C-alpha positions as CSV (number, residue, x, y, z in Angstrom):
1,M,17.9,5.6,45.6
2,V,15.3,3.4,43.9
3,T,16.3,2.3,40.4
4,A,14.0,0.8,37.8
5,L,15.6,-1.1,34.9
6,T,13.3,-1.3,31.8
7,R,13.6,-2.4,28.2
8,A,11.8,-1.1,25.1
9,V,9.1,-3.2,23.5
10,S,10.2,-5.7,20.9
11,P,8.8,-5.1,17.4
12,A,8.2,-8.9,17.3
13,M,5.9,-8.8,20.4
14,N,3.0,-10.5,18.5
15,Q,5.1,-13.7,18.6
16,C,5.2,-13.6,22.4
17,E,4.8,-16.6,24.7
18,I,1.4,-16.9,26.4
19,G,0.1,-19.6,28.7
20,F,-3.3,-18.8,30.3
21,I,-5.0,-16.3,28.0
22,E,-6.3,-16.3,24.4
23,R,-4.0,-14.7,21.9
24,E,-5.1,-11.3,20.5
25,P,-3.3,-9.0,18.0
26,I,-1.1,-6.5,19.7
27,D,-0.8,-2.9,18.3
28,I,2.9,-2.4,18.6
29,A,2.7,1.4,18.3
30,K,0.1,1.5,21.1
31,A,2.2,-0.9,23.2
32,N,5.2,1.4,22.8
33,E,3.1,4.4,23.9
34,Q,1.8,2.5,27.0
35,H,5.3,1.4,27.9
36,G,6.5,5.0,27.7
37,N,3.7,6.1,30.0
38,Y,4.6,3.3,32.4
39,Q,8.2,4.5,32.5
40,A,7.1,8.1,33.0
41,L,4.9,7.0,36.0
42,L,7.9,5.1,37.5
43,A,10.0,8.2,37.3
44,E,7.1,10.3,38.7
45,L,7.0,7.9,41.7
46,G,10.7,8.5,42.4
47,A,12.5,5.8,40.4
48,Q,15.7,6.5,38.5
49,L,15.4,4.8,35.1
50,I,17.9,2.6,33.4
51,S,16.5,2.2,29.8
52,L,17.7,-0.7,27.7
53,P,17.1,-0.8,23.9
54,A,14.7,-3.3,22.4
55,E,15.7,-6.9,21.5
56,P,14.0,-7.4,18.1
57,G,14.7,-11.2,18.2
58,Y,13.0,-11.7,21.5
59,P,9.3,-11.0,21.5
60,D,8.9,-11.1,25.3
61,S,12.1,-9.1,26.2
62,V,10.2,-6.1,27.5
63,F,9.4,-8.2,30.5
64,V,12.7,-7.7,32.3
65,E,11.4,-9.0,35.6
66,D,11.7,-12.6,34.5
67,P,15.4,-13.1,33.7
68,A,16.7,-12.0,37.0
69,V,16.1,-11.8,40.8
70,V,17.8,-8.8,42.3
71,V,18.4,-8.4,46.1
72,D,20.5,-6.0,48.0
73,E,23.7,-8.0,47.7
74,I,23.6,-9.9,44.3
75,A,21.6,-10.4,41.2
76,V,20.6,-14.0,40.4
77,M,20.2,-14.7,36.7
78,T,17.4,-17.2,36.3
79,R,17.0,-20.0,33.8
80,M,13.6,-19.2,32.4
81,G,10.9,-21.8,32.0
82,A,10.2,-20.6,28.5
83,S,13.3,-21.8,26.6
84,S,12.6,-19.3,23.7
85,R,13.3,-16.5,26.2
86,R,16.7,-17.6,27.5
87,G,18.6,-15.5,25.0
88,E,17.3,-12.4,26.7
89,S,19.6,-12.9,29.7
90,P,23.1,-11.9,28.4
91,S,22.2,-8.3,27.6
92,L,20.3,-7.9,30.9
93,A,23.2,-9.5,32.8
94,R,25.6,-7.0,31.3
95,A,23.4,-4.1,32.5
96,L,23.0,-5.6,36.0
97,S,26.7,-6.3,36.4
98,H,27.2,-2.6,36.8
99,Y,25.1,-2.8,40.0
100,R,25.4,-6.3,41.5
101,P,27.7,-9.3,41.4
102,L,26.0,-12.0,39.3
103,R,25.0,-15.6,40.1
104,W,23.4,-18.0,37.6
105,L,20.9,-20.8,38.0
106,R,21.8,-24.1,36.2
107,E,20.0,-26.9,34.4
108,P,17.6,-28.6,35.4
109,A,16.4,-25.5,37.3
110,T,13.8,-23.3,35.8
111,L,12.7,-20.1,37.5
112,E,11.2,-16.7,36.3
113,G,11.3,-13.5,38.2
114,G,7.5,-13.1,37.9
115,D,7.3,-16.0,40.4
116,V,9.3,-14.2,43.0
117,M,7.6,-11.9,45.6
118,R,10.0,-10.4,48.0
119,I,8.9,-9.1,51.4
120,G,11.9,-8.0,53.5
121,R,14.3,-10.8,53.9
122,A,11.8,-13.4,52.7
123,L,11.2,-14.4,49.1
124,Y,8.0,-16.2,48.3
125,V,8.5,-18.2,45.0
126,G,5.7,-19.6,42.9
127,L,5.9,-23.3,42.0
128,S,4.3,-22.8,38.7
129,H,4.1,-23.5,35.0
130,R,7.5,-21.7,34.6
131,T,9.3,-22.3,37.9
132,N,10.2,-25.8,39.2
133,R,11.5,-27.1,42.6
134,E,15.1,-27.2,41.4
135,G,14.9,-23.5,40.5
136,I,13.5,-22.7,43.9
137,E,16.2,-24.8,45.7
138,Q,19.0,-23.2,43.7
139,L,17.7,-19.7,44.4
140,A,17.5,-20.6,48.1
141,N,21.1,-21.8,48.1
142,E,22.4,-18.6,46.4
143,L,20.5,-16.3,48.8
144,R,20.9,-18.3,52.1
145,P,24.5,-16.9,52.8
146,F,23.0,-13.4,52.8
147,G,20.3,-14.2,55.3
148,Y,17.3,-14.6,53.0
149,S,14.7,-17.3,53.4
150,V,12.9,-18.8,50.3
151,V,9.3,-20.2,50.6
152,A,7.6,-22.1,47.9
153,V,4.0,-21.2,47.0
154,P,2.0,-23.5,44.7
155,V,0.4,-21.6,41.8
156,R,-2.6,-22.8,39.9
157,G,-4.4,-21.3,36.9
158,A,-2.0,-18.4,36.4
159,L,1.4,-17.9,34.7
160,H,3.3,-16.6,37.7
161,L,2.9,-16.1,41.5
162,K,2.7,-12.3,41.0
163,S,-0.2,-12.9,38.6
164,A,-2.0,-14.2,41.7
165,C,-0.6,-11.9,44.5
166,C,1.6,-8.9,45.1
167,P,2.6,-7.1,48.3
168,L,1.1,-3.7,49.1
169,G,3.2,-3.0,52.1
170,D,2.4,-2.8,55.8
171,G,2.0,-6.6,55.9
172,V,-0.8,-6.6,53.3
173,I,-1.0,-8.7,50.1
174,L,-3.5,-8.2,47.3
175,A,-4.5,-11.6,46.0
176,N,-6.7,-13.8,43.8
177,R,-6.9,-16.8,46.2
178,Q,-8.2,-19.0,43.4
179,W,-4.8,-19.0,41.7
180,L,-2.5,-20.0,44.6
181,D,-2.3,-21.9,47.8
182,P,-2.6,-19.1,50.5
183,A,-1.2,-21.2,53.3
184,P,2.5,-20.1,52.8
185,I,1.4,-16.4,53.1
186,R,-1.1,-16.8,56.0
187,E,1.0,-14.6,58.3
188,F,0.0,-11.6,56.1
189,R,-3.3,-9.9,55.8
190,I,-4.8,-10.9,52.4
191,L,-6.9,-8.3,50.6
192,D,-9.0,-10.0,47.9
193,V,-9.4,-8.6,44.3
194,A,-12.9,-7.7,43.2
195,P,-15.0,-10.5,41.8
196,G,-14.6,-10.8,38.0
197,E,-11.2,-9.0,38.0
198,D,-9.1,-12.1,38.2
199,R,-5.9,-10.5,36.9
200,A,-6.1,-7.5,39.2
201,A,-3.7,-8.9,41.8
202,N,-0.6,-7.9,39.8
203,V,0.1,-4.4,41.2
204,L,3.3,-2.4,41.9
205,A,3.7,-0.6,45.2
206,L,6.2,2.2,44.6
207,G,6.7,5.7,46.1
208,G,3.7,5.5,48.4
209,S,1.4,4.6,45.6
210,V,-0.1,1.4,44.1
211,V,0.1,1.1,40.3
212,L,-2.8,-0.9,38.9
213,P,-4.1,-1.6,35.4
214,A,-6.9,0.8,34.6
215,C,-9.2,-2.0,33.5
216,F,-9.8,-3.1,37.1
217,P,-11.8,-0.2,38.6
218,R,-13.6,-2.3,41.2
219,T,-10.3,-3.5,42.7
220,A,-9.1,0.1,42.6
221,E,-12.1,1.1,44.6
222,I,-11.3,-1.6,47.2
223,L,-7.7,-0.3,47.5
224,D,-8.9,3.3,47.8
225,R,-11.3,2.4,50.6
226,E,-8.5,0.6,52.4
227,G,-6.4,3.8,52.3
228,W,-4.0,3.1,49.4
229,R,-3.1,5.8,46.9
230,V,-4.0,4.1,43.6
231,R,-2.5,5.1,40.2
232,P,-4.4,3.4,37.4
233,L,-2.5,3.0,34.2
234,D,-3.6,1.8,30.8
235,V,-1.5,-1.3,29.8
236,S,-4.1,-3.0,27.7
237,E,-1.8,-3.9,24.8
238,L,0.9,-5.2,27.1
239,M,-1.7,-7.3,28.9
240,K,-2.3,-9.1,25.6
241,A,1.1,-10.6,26.1
242,E,0.1,-11.8,29.6
243,A,1.7,-8.9,31.2
244,G,1.0,-7.1,34.5
245,V,2.5,-3.9,35.9
246,T,5.4,-5.6,37.7
247,C,6.9,-7.5,34.8
248,C,8.1,-4.5,32.7
249,S,10.7,-3.3,35.3
250,L,13.3,-4.6,37.7
251,I,13.3,-2.4,40.7
252,F,16.2,-2.2,43.2
253,E,18.3,0.1,45.4
254,S,21.2,1.8,43.7
255,S,23.4,4.8,44.1
256,T,23.6,5.5,40.3
257,G,21.2,7.8,38.6
258,T,19.3,7.6,35.3
259,R,21.2,6.5,32.2
260,S,20.7,4.6,29.0
261,L,22.7,1.4,28.3
262,S,23.2,-0.1,24.9
């Protein structure tokens, strides 16, 4: 079954790390409500939820995608490029250890899960503000024995690779080509986001649907015309922390049902 690991919003979210957007005040109560709606949609689309409690000392800790890369055989705990976030990893590692053997990246590697786009047995990894070549090389070394390939993709003007592109399925990638070098993904069909909706490429394909922030209606229209079932979701407060719809969950195959871990 498909499992989605999530973590509650930190009450300190207004102190979050941002890199490529202007800081705005975040309404924590509204962020909590939006995160709850996000979890409900994941469950509606067929995911079994693992819900972790908030980490009050870590403003960005709701973004559980970044501290780990989970494949079928193992979970690789990353060494995040934002040093202030590295304390998020131990509690997430404890939760993941119930489902996968763990591996850990080591200094001088930096890598964040938001830079990792998996398509089958290939992982496309953003060379970005938060992920360096050592991180990509160490990830490749950990995954090579299991038959995975790792391909570096230069990212420009965005925090992570999945800010710039995400897979829709059936060999199609939704992308903002201004934010990445498209050459490493040229084997796929690239569907462009709508003009003026630069951040719309971060989408989550799950359960036969594509989850998209509700503030990108023109990109939603493009997806609809192309035959995708679009599920718009209001994540406006979370987006003030430079979030998309992939970063608030870690999704993987598991035989264990819904539970809450503390």
